[in-house]
C-alpha positions as CSV (number, residue, x, y, z in Angstrom):
1,M,38.0,34.3,-2.5
2,Q,35.7,33.1,-5.4
3,A,35.6,29.7,-4.4
4,C,35.0,29.9,-0.8
5,S,32.3,32.1,-2.0
6,V,30.7,29.5,-4.0
7,Q,31.6,27.2,-1.2
8,I,29.1,29.2,1.1
9,K,26.6,29.2,-1.5
10,M,26.7,25.2,-1.4
11,M,26.8,24.8,2.1
12,R,23.5,27.5,3.0
13,H,22.1,25.5,-0.1
14,F,22.8,22.1,1.9
15,L,21.2,23.4,5.3
16,T,18.4,24.7,3.7
17,V,17.5,21.2,1.9
18,T,18.5,19.3,5.3
19,I,15.9,21.5,7.3
20,F,12.9,21.1,5.0
21,M,13.7,17.4,5.0
22,L,13.8,17.0,8.6
23,A,10.7,19.1,9.1
24,T,8.7,17.5,6.2
25,L,9.9,13.9,8.1
26,Q,9.1,15.6,11.6
27,A,5.3,16.6,10.2
28,G,4.7,13.1,8.6
29,C,5.5,11.3,12.2
30,A,3.8,13.7,14.3
31,G,0.0,13.3,15.6
32,T,-1.9,10.5,16.4
33,Q,-1.2,7.0,14.7
34,Y,-3.6,4.9,13.5
35,E,-4.0,1.3,13.5
36,P,-6.1,0.0,10.1
37,A,-9.1,-2.6,10.7
38,I,-9.9,-4.9,8.2
39,A,-13.4,-6.0,7.5
40,P,-14.6,-8.0,4.3
41,F,-18.1,-7.8,2.8
42,A,-17.9,-8.9,-0.7
43,S,-16.5,-12.6,-0.8
44,I,-16.2,-14.6,-3.6
45,D,-17.2,-18.6,-3.3
46,K,-14.4,-21.1,-2.6
47,V,-11.9,-18.1,-1.8
48,Q,-10.4,-17.1,0.8
49,V,-9.0,-13.4,1.6
50,S,-7.6,-12.2,4.4
51,I,-5.7,-9.1,4.6
52,S,-3.7,-7.5,7.6
53,Y,-2.0,-4.4,8.2
54,K,2.1,-4.6,8.5
55,R,3.3,-1.2,8.9
56,D,4.2,2.1,7.2
57,G,1.4,1.6,4.9
58,I,2.0,-1.8,3.7
59,Y,-0.4,-4.9,4.0
60,Q,-0.2,-8.3,4.0
61,V,-2.7,-10.6,2.1
62,Q,-3.4,-14.1,2.1
63,V,-5.7,-16.2,-0.6
64,V,-6.6,-19.7,-0.4
65,N,-8.0,-21.3,-3.3
66,N,-10.5,-23.9,-3.0
67,Q,-11.8,-23.3,-6.5
68,P,-11.1,-26.4,-9.0
69,A,-8.7,-24.5,-11.2
70,P,-5.9,-21.9,-10.6
71,I,-7.2,-18.6,-10.4
72,S,-5.3,-15.4,-10.6
73,L,-5.2,-12.0,-8.6
74,I,-5.4,-9.1,-10.9
75,W,-3.2,-6.6,-9.5
76,D,-3.3,-3.6,-12.1
77,E,-7.4,-3.9,-11.6
78,S,-7.0,-4.1,-7.7
79,V,-7.7,-0.7,-5.6
80,Y,-7.7,0.9,-2.4
81,V,-10.1,3.5,-2.1
82,N,-9.2,6.5,1.0
83,T,-11.5,7.9,3.1
84,A,-11.8,11.0,0.5
85,G,-13.0,8.6,-2.1
86,I,-10.0,8.7,-4.0
87,G,-8.6,5.3,-5.4
88,T,-5.3,4.2,-5.8
89,K,-3.8,1.3,-7.3
90,L,-2.2,-1.4,-5.2
91,I,1.6,-2.1,-6.0
92,H,2.6,-5.9,-5.4
93,I,5.7,-6.4,-2.8
94,P,7.6,-9.5,-4.1
95,T,10.1,-8.9,-2.2
96,R,11.4,-6.3,0.2
97,Q,13.8,-5.3,-2.5
98,D,10.9,-3.7,-4.6
99,L,10.5,-0.9,-2.7
100,D,13.6,0.5,-3.5
101,K,12.3,0.7,-7.6
102,S,9.4,3.1,-9.2
103,P,6.3,1.3,-9.6
104,P,5.6,-0.7,-12.4
105,H,3.2,0.8,-15.0
106,T,2.0,-3.1,-15.2
107,Q,2.1,-5.6,-12.8
108,K,1.9,-9.4,-13.9
109,P,-1.1,-11.1,-12.0
110,S,-0.4,-13.8,-9.2
111,T,-1.3,-17.0,-10.2
112,I,-2.9,-19.2,-7.1
113,A,-2.8,-22.9,-7.9
114,Q,-6.0,-25.0,-7.2
115,H,-6.0,-25.9,-3.7
116,G,-3.2,-23.3,-3.2
117,R,-2.1,-20.7,-1.4
118,L,-0.8,-17.1,-1.5
119,Q,0.7,-15.2,0.9
120,T,2.3,-11.4,-0.2
121,E,2.4,-8.0,0.5
122,F,1.0,-5.1,-1.0
123,V,1.5,-1.2,-0.9
124,G,-1.0,2.0,-2.3
125,E,0.6,3.7,-5.2
126,S,0.5,7.2,-3.9
127,W,1.7,6.0,-0.6
128,I,4.6,3.7,-1.6
129,D,7.1,6.9,-1.0
130,Y,6.0,6.4,3.0
131,A,6.9,2.9,2.9
132,R,10.2,3.6,1.7
133,R,10.8,5.9,4.2
134,G,9.2,4.1,7.3
135,V,6.5,6.4,7.9
136,T,2.7,5.4,8.8
137,P,0.8,7.3,6.4
138,R,-2.3,8.8,8.7
139,P,-6.4,8.5,7.1
140,R,-7.7,11.6,5.4
141,D,-10.8,11.4,7.7
142,V,-11.0,8.6,10.5
143,A,-14.4,8.9,11.0
144,K,-15.2,7.7,7.6
145,K,-13.8,4.2,6.1
146,A,-11.6,3.3,3.5
147,K,-11.8,0.3,0.8
148,I,-9.9,-2.4,-0.6
149,D,-11.2,-4.1,-3.6
150,L,-9.0,-7.3,-4.6
151,T,-10.3,-8.2,-8.5
152,F,-9.5,-11.7,-9.1
153,S,-9.9,-14.0,-12.6
154,I,-11.8,-16.9,-12.0
155,N,-12.1,-19.0,-15.1
156,G,-12.0,-16.1,-17.7
157,K,-14.6,-14.1,-15.3
158,R,-13.3,-11.3,-12.9
159,A,-14.6,-11.1,-9.4
160,H,-14.2,-8.5,-6.7
161,W,-13.5,-9.4,-3.0
162,R,-14.1,-6.3,-1.0
163,A,-13.7,-5.0,2.4
164,E,-14.0,-1.7,4.6
165,V,-11.0,-0.5,6.2
166,G,-11.7,1.3,9.6
167,F,-9.1,3.5,11.4
168,A,-8.3,2.8,15.5
169,P,-6.0,5.1,17.3
170,T,-2.8,3.4,18.5
171,D,-1.6,6.1,21.1
């Protein structure tokens, strides 16, 4: 009899957790979806940068280095500032399997050879869980713009590439 009582309590707990998770997932998916549009406003001489939105909070960056020497994209100094003005560190995603791990405390810079090209993906640290679950994060205020600031090391000096991120409804 006591074993049956324990099983009933465990089943109730399981159902409660399941219902909560389903409600949370549904709330994250409900409503209007927005497509980020990235517009650069601060460039770096002889460095071409383009960013595109992939899905579920994941962005793709492409960097072409036309400098006479290698440069580095410093992930730990690069940031996404949301529409409320709150910054989140960018997390480099070298491979899709890296989404299954916890965000690193420090990240190695990505080096781009002289006249070389880098194409890779990143996600904001505070919304990496959205990317793992396949849920697109919603902007806090669609009337405002977010910002992306990529920090590069060029000849031992810091240089910043910056862009604004606007949001257009896709529904």
